[in-house]
C-alpha positions as CSV (number, residue, x, y, z in Angstrom):
1,X,14.9,3.0,-13.3
2,X,18.0,1.7,-11.5
3,X,20.8,4.3,-11.5
4,X,23.4,1.7,-12.8
5,X,21.2,0.7,-15.7
6,X,23.0,1.4,-19.0
7,X,21.0,3.3,-21.6
8,X,21.5,1.8,-25.0
9,X,23.1,4.3,-27.3
10,X,22.8,4.9,-31.0
11,X,26.5,4.6,-31.5
12,X,26.3,1.9,-34.2
13,X,24.1,4.2,-36.3
14,X,26.3,7.2,-35.6
15,X,29.4,5.3,-36.7
16,X,27.9,3.6,-39.7
17,X,29.1,4.5,-43.2
18,X,27.8,7.7,-44.8
19,X,27.5,7.5,-48.6
20,X,27.3,11.3,-48.9
21,X,26.6,14.5,-47.0
22,X,22.8,14.1,-47.3
23,X,22.9,10.7,-45.8
24,X,25.1,12.0,-42.9
25,X,22.6,14.8,-42.2
26,X,19.6,12.4,-42.3
27,X,21.4,10.1,-39.9
28,X,22.1,12.9,-37.4
29,X,18.5,14.0,-37.8
30,X,17.2,10.5,-36.9
31,X,19.5,10.5,-33.8
32,X,18.3,13.9,-32.7
33,X,14.6,13.1,-33.1
34,X,15.0,9.8,-31.3
35,X,16.8,11.3,-28.3
36,X,14.5,14.3,-28.2
37,X,11.1,12.6,-28.7
38,X,11.4,8.8,-28.3
39,X,14.1,8.1,-25.7
40,X,11.8,8.6,-22.7
41,X,9.1,6.3,-24.2
42,X,11.8,3.7,-25.1
43,X,13.1,3.7,-21.5
44,X,9.5,3.3,-20.2
45,X,8.7,0.4,-22.5
46,X,12.0,-1.3,-21.6
47,X,10.8,-1.9,-18.1
48,X,7.2,-2.7,-18.7
49,X,7.9,-6.3,-17.5
50,X,9.4,-5.0,-14.2
51,X,7.5,-1.8,-13.6
52,X,9.1,-1.2,-10.1
53,X,12.3,-0.3,-12.0
54,X,10.5,2.3,-14.1
55,X,9.6,5.9,-13.5
56,X,7.3,7.0,-10.6
57,X,4.4,7.7,-13.0
58,X,4.8,4.1,-14.5
59,X,4.6,2.6,-11.0
60,X,1.6,4.7,-10.1
61,X,-0.3,3.5,-13.2
62,X,0.4,-0.1,-12.5
63,X,-0.4,0.3,-8.8
64,X,-3.8,1.8,-9.7
65,X,-4.4,-0.9,-12.2
66,X,-3.8,-3.6,-9.6
67,X,-6.4,-2.0,-7.4
68,X,-3.9,-0.8,-4.7
69,X,-3.8,2.6,-3.1
70,X,-0.9,4.5,-1.6
71,X,-1.1,7.6,0.5
72,X,1.7,9.7,1.9
73,X,4.2,7.1,0.6
74,X,7.7,8.0,-0.6
75,X,8.9,6.7,-3.9
76,X,11.3,4.0,-2.5
77,X,8.4,2.6,-0.4
78,X,6.1,2.5,-3.4
79,X,8.7,0.6,-5.5
80,X,9.2,-1.9,-2.7
81,X,5.5,-2.4,-2.1
82,X,4.7,-3.0,-5.7
83,X,7.6,-5.4,-6.1
84,X,6.4,-7.3,-3.1
85,X,2.8,-7.3,-4.5
86,X,3.9,-8.8,-7.8
87,X,5.8,-11.6,-6.0
88,X,3.3,-12.1,-3.1
89,X,2.3,-15.6,-1.9
90,X,-1.0,-16.6,-3.5
91,X,-2.2,-17.7,0.0
92,X,-2.4,-14.0,1.0
93,X,-1.6,-14.3,4.7
94,X,-1.4,-11.4,7.1
95,X,2.3,-10.8,6.5
96,X,1.7,-8.6,3.4
97,X,-1.0,-6.7,5.2
98,X,1.4,-5.8,8.0
99,X,4.0,-4.7,5.5
100,X,1.5,-2.6,3.6
101,X,0.4,-0.9,6.8
102,X,4.0,-0.3,7.9
103,X,4.7,1.6,4.6
104,X,1.5,3.6,4.9
105,X,1.6,4.4,8.6
106,X,5.1,3.5,10.0
107,X,4.8,2.1,13.5
108,X,1.3,3.6,13.7
109,X,-1.0,0.5,13.4
110,X,-2.1,-2.7,15.2
111,X,-3.4,-5.9,13.6
112,X,-5.3,-8.3,15.7
113,X,-7.2,-11.5,14.8
114,X,-10.3,-11.5,17.0
115,X,-11.6,-14.3,19.3
116,X,-15.2,-15.0,20.0
117,X,-16.6,-15.8,23.5
118,X,-17.9,-19.4,23.4
119,X,-20.7,-18.6,25.7
120,X,-22.2,-15.8,23.6
121,X,-23.6,-15.7,20.1
122,X,-21.3,-14.9,17.2
123,X,-20.2,-12.1,16.6
124,X,-21.5,-10.3,19.6
125,X,-18.5,-10.8,21.9
126,X,-15.3,-10.4,19.9
127,X,-12.0,-9.7,21.7
128,X,-8.3,-9.6,20.9
129,X,-6.1,-12.2,22.5
130,X,-4.4,-9.5,24.6
131,X,-7.6,-8.3,26.1
132,X,-8.9,-11.8,27.1
133,X,-6.2,-12.0,29.8
134,X,-5.5,-15.7,29.5
135,X,-2.4,-17.6,28.5
136,X,-4.6,-19.8,26.4
137,X,-7.6,-17.9,25.1
138,X,-9.0,-21.1,23.4
139,X,-10.2,-22.2,26.8
140,X,-13.1,-19.7,26.7
141,X,-12.9,-18.4,23.2
142,X,-12.4,-19.6,19.6
143,X,-10.4,-17.8,16.9
144,X,-12.5,-16.2,14.2
145,X,-11.7,-14.9,10.6
146,X,-12.3,-11.3,11.7
147,X,-9.3,-9.0,11.6
148,X,-9.2,-5.7,13.4
149,X,-6.8,-3.1,12.0
150,X,-6.3,-0.1,14.3
151,X,-4.6,3.0,12.9
152,X,-2.9,5.1,15.6
153,X,-1.0,7.7,13.7
154,X,-0.8,11.3,14.8
155,X,-0.9,12.6,11.2
156,X,-3.9,10.5,10.2
157,X,-7.2,12.3,10.4
158,X,-9.3,9.6,8.9
159,X,-9.5,10.8,5.3
160,X,-7.0,8.3,3.9
161,X,-8.5,5.2,5.5
162,X,-11.5,4.9,3.1
163,X,-9.1,5.4,0.2
164,X,-6.9,2.4,1.1
165,X,-9.6,0.2,2.6
166,X,-10.4,-1.7,-0.6
167,X,-6.7,-2.4,-1.2
168,X,-6.2,-3.6,2.3
169,X,-9.1,-6.0,1.9
170,X,-7.6,-7.2,-1.4
171,X,-4.3,-8.2,0.1
172,X,-5.8,-10.8,2.5
173,X,-7.6,-14.0,1.8
174,X,-11.3,-13.8,1.1
175,X,-12.2,-15.7,4.2
176,X,-11.1,-12.8,6.4
177,X,-13.4,-10.0,7.4
178,X,-11.5,-6.7,7.8
179,X,-12.5,-4.1,10.3
180,X,-10.7,-0.7,10.2
181,X,-10.6,1.7,13.1
182,X,-8.9,5.0,13.7
183,X,-7.6,5.7,17.1
184,X,-7.3,9.3,18.2
185,X,-6.4,11.2,21.4
186,X,-8.2,14.4,22.1
187,X,-7.7,17.2,24.5
188,X,-10.1,20.1,25.2
189,X,-9.2,23.5,26.5
190,X,-9.8,22.7,30.2
191,X,-8.3,19.3,30.1
192,X,-11.4,17.4,30.9
193,X,-10.8,14.7,28.3
194,X,-7.0,14.8,28.5
195,X,-5.7,11.4,27.4
196,X,-9.1,10.1,26.4
197,X,-9.2,7.6,23.5
198,X,-11.8,7.7,20.8
199,X,-12.5,5.3,18.0
200,X,-14.0,5.9,14.6
201,X,-15.0,2.7,12.7
202,X,-15.1,2.4,8.9
203,X,-17.3,-0.4,7.6
204,X,-17.0,-2.1,4.2
205,X,-19.8,0.0,2.8
206,X,-17.9,3.2,3.7
207,X,-20.2,4.2,6.6
208,X,-18.8,5.5,9.8
209,X,-19.9,5.7,13.5
210,X,-19.2,9.0,15.2
211,X,-16.3,8.9,17.7
212,X,-17.2,8.1,21.3
213,X,-14.8,8.9,24.2
214,X,-13.9,6.4,26.8
């Protein structure tokens, strides 16, 4: 909840008229029981319409209910992401996907919409615009609905990607086909593969191809 949110008090009840000592004791008992056992629940219910203002546990429940997944994410980032999710554009472009990735793996990701070579059958020759090497890739390629997301984060070992894959697919339009890959650099003891790059691909069914060095 926001730090400057004012918590409603029971002052009107506390300052109300007491007919006798018994009524005064009952009133104080009601105040005590409310503050001890009901205040937290009242505060939670008060922000059900805007869950991102509630407790972390409330946000986590709503995030899970929406089919999203968050890993290694700090509380402010979780609040921001859920708020953005609730207010997202129904067209679901790639902007929200990039924001999602930035919160999960800060500056450790690449999103590329792939192009298909016109001279070859689809989808056997897919490339990113940067790898085609032309100012205008449309001369030899056409833009496809396939999106490649590459995770290049030193702390990511591949365990988190299958967890968030369904959520990442949910934030983009149904016409897009999402491909997730994990980029890792390996070094052996003698330095034979020093600086080598390996890729591990995760398919929609959750299968994986073993890493292969380049």
